[in-house]
N, C-alpha and C positions, 0 to 999 in steps of 0.2 A: 082340433085346431092346432096349427103349428105355432111354436113359440114366436117365430118371426112375423106372424100375422099382426102383432102389436108393435113391430119395430118402427121406431121414429128416430131419425138421425139427430134431431134436436136434443134428444135425451142423452146423447153421447158427446156432444161438443163441449169443450171446456168453456166455462163461463167467460173467461177473459177473451176467448176467441169469438164467442157469439157477438160481443159488442165491439169487436175490433174493426176499425176502418182501415182497409189495406192501403199501403203506399201507392200513390198513383204517379207513374212515371210519364215523361213526355210522350213516349210511344204508346202509352195507354190512352192518353187524352186525344191524340190525333193519329189516326191510322190512314196511311196513304191509300188512295184508290187507283193509283197508277199515274195520276196526273203529275206532270213535272212541277215540283214545288221547290221553293227555297227554304230549307230547314234551318231556322235560327232559334229553335225552342229548347234545345237540350245541352247547350254549352259544349258542343263537340268541336273538334278540330275540323275545319271545313275542307281540308285538302284530301281528296279522294285517294285511298290506298287499299280499298276493299274491306277494311275493318275500322274505319274512322267513325262510323255511325254505330249507335247502340243497336243491338239485335232486337228483333221482334220479341217482346216479353211473353207473348202467347204462342209463339212458334206456329203461326196459322198455316203456312204453306205445308209444313211437314205434317201437321195434324190432319190436314185435308187428305193427304196421300194415305196416311195410316188408317183414317176413318173409312176410306173407300176399300182398302185391302182387308180390313178386319170386320167390315160391315157393322160399324158402330157409328154413333154420332160424334162429331168433334167435341161436343159438350161432355162426352164421357171419357175424355182423355186429358191427362196431365203429364207433362214431360219434366224430367229432373236431371240433375247432374249425377247420372248413374242411378241405379235402383236404390242405392243407399240413401240418397237424399229423399227419394219418394217415401221410403220406409220411415225415415226420421220425421218427415212432415206428418205422417199418420200418427206417430207418437205425440208430436207437439200439438196436433189439433184435437186429439180425442182423449189423451191420458193426463190426468191431473197429477203432477209430481208429488211423491210422498203419500199418495192416497190410492191410486188405481193400480191395476195389474194386468198383465197379458199372459197368455199361455203359449208355450212353444214345445216342440216335440223332438227332443234330441234322440239320435244324432241328426243335426240339421245345420243350416247355414249359421255361422257364428255371429253375424252382425245383429241378429235379432236380440241376442243377449247383451251385446255391447251397447246397442241403442237404448235398451231398457235401462242399463246402468247410467248412461249419459243423461237420460231424461228422468232419473230418479223414480222409475216405475218398476214395481216388483215383477220379476219374471218367474212364473210358475211353470216348472218343467214336468211334462208327462212323457216318459220314455215311450218310444215306439215299441211294438211287440217284437218278438224274436224274428218274425218275417218282415220287419220294417214297415208295418202298417200302423195307422193311428189306432189307439185304444179308445174307441169312442166313449164307452161307458165311463172310463176313468177321466177322460177329458171333461165330460159333462158333470161329473162329480166334483171336479177341481174348480170349475167355474163358480164364481160367486157374484154378488151384486156389484163388486168393484172391478170385475173383469171387463175390459173394453174390447180386446182383440184376441183372436186365436190365429197363429201363423202356421200355415201349411206350405211346405216346399215340395212341389210335385211337378215334374220328377224331382226327387229329393237329392240334396247334396249333403253328405258324401255317398249315400248308398246307391243312387242311380235309378231307383225304382219309382214308378208312378203309383200314387195311392189309389185304392179302390174307390170308384165313383160313388158307390152306395155309402161308404163310410164318410166321404166328404159331404155328401148330401145330407146325411144324418146330422153332421155337425152344423151345417148351414140352417137346417130346420130346427135344431134343438138349442141353438144359442142365440139369444136376443142381443147380439153385439156384432161387431165387424169380424168377418172371416176373410183373412188375407191369404190368397193363394199365389205363391211365388212361382211363376212359370218361366224362370230363366232358361230352362232347357227344353221347353215344350216343342221346339222345332225339330228335335231329334226323336220325338216320341210318336208312336202310332195312335196314341189317345188324342181325342179332341181337346182343344183348349176350353177352359171354363168360360171364356168370352161368349161362347154360344148360349150360355145360361145366364148371362148378366142381367137380363130383364126379368128373370124368374125369381131372383133373390135380392131384395133391397139392401141386404147386409153384405153382399159379395164385393170384394175388391180383388182385382187381378193385376199382378205386376209382371212385366216382361222387360227385356233388355236387348240392346243391339250388340252386347259384348260377346255373345256366344256364337250362334248360327250366323249372324251377320258379320262376324269378324271385326268388330269395331270397339274392342275393349279400350283402346287408347283414347277415344273421343268422349267417353263417359256419357252415355245417353240411356236413361231409364224411363220406363213408360208405366203409367198407372191407368187402369180402366176401372170405372166405377159409375154409380148413378150420377146424374147431373148435380144432385144436392151435395153429395160427398165431394165431387170435383170442385164445386163452388167454394166449399169450406177450405179445401187445400189451397186454392188459388188466393184466398185471403191472406195466407201466411207465408207463401213461397217468396223468396227473394225476387225482385222485379226482373232481373236479367240473369236468371239461374242457368240458362242454356246459351252459351256464347255463339256468335255468328259462324265461326269456323265449324263448330260442332253441327249446327243446323245445316250448313251447306253440305258437309261431308255425309251426314246422315241422310239427307234428301237424295243425294246421288246414289247411295247404296240401296236405300229402300226402293227407289225407282227401278233398280236393276235386279228384279226378282229372279230372272233366269240364272244369273250368276250365283245368287244365294242358294237357290234350289240345287244347282249343280254341285256346289261345295258341300252342302248337307248330304247329298246322295253319296259323294265320295267318302265323307266321314263315316256314314253308316256302313258302307261296304268295308272300310278299313276296320271299323269296330268289330264286325263279325270275324274278320281274319284274326284280329288281335285276341278275341275271346278264345278262338280255337287253339291258337298258339299257347296262350296262357294255360289252358286246361291240360296240355300235355307235359307241362313242366312238373317235376317231382316235388319241388319245395312249395308249390302253390296248392293249398288244400281245398280252396273253393273259389269259384268265380261267380259273383252275384249277378242276377239279371239286371239289365240296365236299359233305360230309355233316354240316356243322356249321351254326351260326347266324351264320356269317361267310363272306366271300368274299375270297380272295387273288387279286390281279391284278398282272400285270407291266406297268409303265408306262414311258414314255420317260425320265422324270427324276423319281424318287420324291421327292427332297428338295424340288425345285421345286414339284411338285404338292401335296405335304403342306403347304407353307407357304401356297400359294394357297388351299387349303381352310380352313386356320386363319384366314386373313384374311377369309374369308367365313363365319366362325362354325360351321364343320364340323370336328369332330375325328375323324380316323381314325388308324390305326397304321402307321408306316413300319417295315417289317420287313426293310429292306435290309441291316442289319447281320448277319442270320442267314445261315448257309451255304446255298447254293443259292437264295437269295432276293434276289439283286441286283435293285435297282429294283422292289421290290414294295410295294404298299399293302394293308393288310387292312381291309376294310369290314364292320363288324358290321351285321347286318340289323336295322333299326329298325322303328318303326310305319309305316303307310302314309304319313302326313304327313311323317315324318322322311325316309323314302326318296324321296318326291317332291321334297323340298327338296334332298336330296343330288344327285339327278339334274339338277335345275335348275342347281345350282352347278357340277357337273361339266361340263354342257353349256356353261355360261358360260365356264369356263376353257379349254374345248376349242376355242372359237371363235378364229380368227386375230386 
C-alpha cells in the first residue's frame, strides 16, 4: 500500500483556515451573465476608462482558456500575483507557524526558503546529489510528522536539469503530504508536465508561470494546478482581487496566441544549443551542465573574476557560486540571436590571454 492511499487533505489544513469564512466581494456575489446591467453594488467610480470596475476575482475567462489548453478542469486552477503568491498561499493554508516544517532541495529556487522564514515554518534542506537529482532516501528519512510540503523545482533553477520521473514518483508515493512541483521552465523541456498525472496523486500540486516561455514576467501571473479540494482551500485565503484587470487582459491575449509562444520557445531552444556549443569551446569554462530550461549553468575557473569582466563589458549574467554544489558557476540566460552573439564575442575576448 502506498503511503498516499491514506492521504486526506483535511489532515493538513491549518485549524484556523478550516473554520475561516472567506471575504465575499461584490463580484463574488453577483456574476454577470452578459446582460446589460447597471452596477451600483461595489462603490466604484461609474465613469468608464477600462479599469474603473473591479476585476473578476476568479479570473473565469482566463481559467477557461487555460483549462482547455492544459486539459484540466477550471476547478483545478488557482491564479496568483506571480508564482510567489501561489507558494505563499500554500504555506499559509497548510503550515502552522512555529510548529510545522517543509523540505527543500538546494540548490534550488530561493523563495521557498524566504517564504518559510516569513511564515515561521522550519525549512529542512536535503541537498541534491552530485548529479543534481533528489536524494529520495534522505528526503524520506528527513520527513517527520510535522512535515507538510516537499518542494521540487523541475526543471531546476539554477541547475537547469529535470528530475528523474521515477524519483519524483517515489516521493509522491512515499510522502503523505503535499508535493509541490515548480514547473516554471517546463515549456523549454522535452519532458512531460506533471499535469498529466494530476488525477493520479491527491497530494500533487503543480505550479507554472507566464514569466518565462510566455514572456510576461512584467505582469506577474502565476498558476497553481491541484485537486478541487486543495484549490478550494487556497481560494478561502487568497485576497479577493489578487489578479488585476490589466494582468488578466494581457495574459488572456498572450495565452490565446499559442503560435507566437511556440515560435519564440523554438527560437530560444535553437539559440540554447548554439550557446552551449560556443561555451564548450572556451578555455576558462570547465563544464557546461545539461539543461531543460531557458538558461545554461557553467562551471568556470574563477566565477567572481569572470562575472566582473562581463559586467565591465556591459553583459550581465548571474554568479551562482554561493549556492550549494555550484562553486564557481555562472548562469547564462538564453537571449536573442544578437544578444547571444554579443555574449560569445565578449566571452571570447576575456578568454584570450
